C-alpha positions in Angstrom: -0.1 0.0 0.1 3.0 2.3 0.4 2.9 3.1 -3.3 -0.4 4.8 -2.9 0.7 6.9 0.1 1.6 10.0 -1.9 0.5 13.1 -0.2 -0.7 16.4 -1.4 -0.7 18.9 1.3 -2.5 22.2 1.8 -1.7 24.5 4.7 -3.7 27.7 5.1 -2.9 30.1 7.9 -5.1 33.1 8.5 -4.0 36.5 10.1 -6.6 39.2 10.9 -6.5 40.8 7.4 -4.0 38.7 5.5 -4.2 35.0 4.3 -1.2 33.1 3.3 -1.0 29.7 1.7 1.9 27.4 1.9 1.9 24.3 -0.2 3.8 21.3 0.8 4.6 18.7 -1.8 5.9 15.2 -1.4 9.7 15.3 -1.2 10.2 13.3 -4.4 7.9 15.5 -6.5 7.2 19.0 -7.5 4.0 20.2 -5.9 1.5 22.2 -8.0 -1.1 24.5 -6.8 -3.3 27.4 -7.8 -3.7 30.8 -6.1 -5.8 30.8 -3.0 -9.4 31.1 -3.8 -12.7 29.6 -2.8 -15.1 27.6 -4.9 -15.7 29.5 -8.2 -19.3 28.9 -9.0 -18.9 30.1 -12.6 -16.3 27.4 -13.4 -17.0 23.8 -14.5 -14.3 21.3 -15.3 -14.9 18.8 -18.1 -12.6 15.8 -18.5 -12.9 14.0 -21.8 -11.5 10.7 -20.8 -8.6 8.9 -22.7 -6.9 10.5 -25.8 -3.7 10.1 -27.7 -2.3 6.6 -27.5 -5.0 5.7 -24.9 -8.0 5.1 -27.1 -10.3 3.7 -24.5 -12.9 1.2 -25.5 -13.7 0.2 -29.2 -17.3 1.1 -29.5 -17.8 -0.2 -33.0 -16.3 -0.3 -36.4 -13.6 2.4 -36.3 -15.4 4.1 -33.4 -13.0 4.8 -30.5 -14.1 6.0 -27.0 -11.4 8.8 -26.8 -13.2 10.3 -30.0 -16.7 10.1 -28.5 -15.7 11.6 -25.2 -14.1 14.5 -27.0 -17.3 15.1 -29.1 -19.4 14.8 -26.0 -17.2 17.1 -24.1 -17.3 19.7 -26.9 -21.1 19.6 -26.9 -21.3 20.0 -23.1 -18.9 22.8 -23.2 -21.1 24.6 -25.6 -24.2 24.1 -23.5 -22.4 25.2 -20.3 -20.9 28.3 -22.1 -24.4 29.3 -23.3 -25.6 28.9 -19.6 -23.0 31.4 -18.6 -20.2 29.1 -17.2 -16.5 29.3 -17.8 -15.3 25.8 -18.8 -11.9 24.4 -18.0 -11.2 21.3 -20.2 -8.4 18.8 -19.4 -8.2 18.3 -23.1 -10.0 19.9 -26.2 -8.1 17.9 -28.8 -6.5 14.6 -29.4 -2.7 15.2 -28.6 -0.2 12.6 -29.2 0.3 12.3 -25.4 -3.0 12.8 -23.4 -2.9 14.1 -19.9 -2.4 11.4 -17.1 -5.1 10.9 -14.6 -3.1 12.8 -12.0 -2.6 15.7 -14.4 -6.4 15.7 -15.1 -7.1 15.9 -11.2 -4.4 18.7 -10.9 -6.3 20.8 -13.5 -9.6 20.3 -11.7 -8.1 21.1 -8.3 -6.4 24.4 -9.5 -9.9 25.5 -11.0 -11.7 25.4 -7.6 -14.7 24.4 -9.7 -18.4 24.2 -9.0 -18.5 20.8 -10.5 -16.2 18.4 -12.3 -17.7 16.1 -14.9 -15.5 13.1 -16.3 -16.9 12.0 -19.6 -16.7 8.3 -20.7 -18.5 6.2 -23.4 -19.3 2.5 -23.6 -20.9 0.1 -26.1 -22.7 -1.9 -23.3 -25.9 -1.0 -21.4 -28.3 1.7 -22.3 -28.6 5.4 -21.6 -26.3 7.2 -19.1 -24.3 5.6 -16.3 -23.3 7.9 -13.4 -20.5 7.0 -11.1 -19.2 8.7 -8.0 -16.1 7.8 -5.9 -16.4 4.8 -3.6 -14.4 6.7 -1.0 -16.2 7.1 2.3 -17.3 10.7 3.0 -15.0 12.7 5.3 -17.7 14.2 7.5 -15.2 15.6 10.0 -13.5 17.5 7.2 -16.8 18.8 5.9 -17.9 20.0 9.3 -14.5 21.6 10.0 -14.7 23.5 6.7 -18.2 24.7 7.5 -17.1 26.0 10.8 -13.7 27.4 9.6 -11.8 25.0 11.6 -8.0 24.9 10.7 -8.2 21.2 10.6 -9.9 21.5 7.4 -6.7 22.7 5.8 -4.4 19.9 7.0 -2.5 17.6 4.8 -4.8 15.8 2.3 -3.8 12.4 1.0 -3.8 12.4 -2.8 -5.5 9.1 -3.2 -8.4 10.2 -1.0 -8.7 13.8 -1.9 -12.3 13.4 -3.0 -13.3 12.3 0.5 -14.2 15.8 1.6 -16.4 16.3 -1.5 -18.1 12.8 -1.6 -21.4 14.0 0.0 -21.7 16.9 -2.6 -20.7 14.6 -5.4 -23.6 12.1 -4.4 -26.1 15.0 -4.3 -25.0 16.2 -7.9 -25.2 12.6 -9.2 -28.8 12.4 -7.7 -29.8 15.6 -9.4 -28.3 14.4 -12.7 -30.1 11.1 -12.4 -33.5 12.8 -11.8 -33.1 15.1 -14.7 -31.9 12.4 -17.2 -34.8 10.1 -16.2 -37.2 13.0 -16.5 -35.9 13.5 -20.1 -36.8 9.9 -20.9 -33.2 8.5 -20.6 -32.3 5.3 -18.8 -29.9 5.9 -16.0 -27.6 3.5 -14.0 -26.0 4.8 -10.8 -23.0 3.4 -9.0 -19.9 4.1 -7.0 -16.4 2.9 -7.9 -12.8 3.5 -7.2 -12.0 5.6 -10.1 -9.2 7.9 -11.1 -9.2 10.8 -11.4 -12.4 11.1 -9.4 -10.7 10.0 -6.1 -8.0 12.6 -6.6 -10.4 15.6 -7.2 -11.3 18.2 -4.5 -14.6 19.2 -6.0 -18.1 17.8 -6.6 -17.2 15.2 -9.2 -19.2 12.7 -11.2 -18.2 10.4 -14.0 -20.8 10.4 -16.8 -20.6 7.3 -19.1 -22.9 7.5 -22.2 -24.0 4.1 -23.6 -26.3 3.4 -26.7 -29.8 4.3 -26.2 -32.2 1.4 -26.4 -35.5 1.9 -28.3 -38.4 0.0 -29.7 -36.4 -0.5 -32.9 -32.7 -0.1 -33.3 -30.7 1.5 -30.5 -29.3 5.0 -30.9 -25.6 4.8 -31.0 -23.4 6.9 -28.8 -22.1 8.7 -31.9 -25.5 10.2 -32.7 -25.3 14.0 -32.6 -28.9 14.5 -31.5 -28.4 12.0 -28.6 -25.2 13.6 -27.5 -26.8 17.0 -27.6 -29.7 15.8 -25.5 -27.4 14.5 -22.9 -25.2 17.6 -23.0 -28.2 19.9 -22.7 -29.6 18.0 -19.6 -26.2 18.0 -17.8 -25.8 21.7 -18.3 -29.4 22.5 -17.1 -28.6 20.5 -13.8 -25.2 22.2 -13.2 -27.0 25.6 -13.7 -29.5 24.7 -11.1 -26.8 23.1 -8.8 -25.0 26.5 -8.8 -27.8 28.0 -6.8 -27.8 25.3 -4.0 -24.2 24.1 -3.7 -22.3 24.8 -0.5 -18.7 25.7 -0.2 -16.4 22.8 -0.9 -15.5 20.4 2.0 -11.8 21.3 1.6 -12.6 24.8 2.7 -12.4 28.4 1.2 -9.0 29.0 -0.4 -8.0 25.4 -0.4 -5.6 24.2 -3.0 -4.5 20.7 -4.0 -0.9 19.9 -4.6 0.0 16.7 -6.3 2.5 14.4 -4.4 4.3 12.0 -6.4 3.7 10.5 -9.8 1.2 7.8 -10.7 1.9 4.3 -9.5 
């Protein structure tokens, strides 16, 4: 288990009128962190899974998951932008070398986003599959953040960074589930140990789009209308989510610093 004990630490000390952030990285790595800031309710992170040499699943004849996730992410970005959000994408093209799961999480953690959506696609099942991290919720961290307790800013293990946001992630997934079902889409919900979800310090949900079963032939994940239908629904939920979400469990001004490389 020692290979997974890579710590990203965040230390926030408050004076009466001055806040100072000290980021402590693992001794064998270079820590990365953004400027001190609370949750930015105008920012949403979209992670189009796979890319580059990581093609993901083969979804049909010459249909690769990495291409479908990129197309879905593009439609979702357009819908969110139209709703007034600033979108931070972990990738908006298909580079020769796609970002690692740790780099994707680092991008999300620097953004202090309202929500982080990890986009996947599959050739099995029907409709939309929603996954949240299987990590147990860190209720103590959430309570400490709400009260401004300094314990909320203690060292955060990289492999369990999502723990402080699990409760919010489950609520966001529940809202997405309700809206997708109301739109006539089949939904499957689950929890899984999944990177980069486990490493994100934001309300985070993996959205996996499967073919849509119908009375006749199923609608493939490559269908533009189907993709837009999913993207529009997701954007509407995130827009409503903005009005009800609390501050992140990691606390105002928290930053995440990556410690170590991927195992």
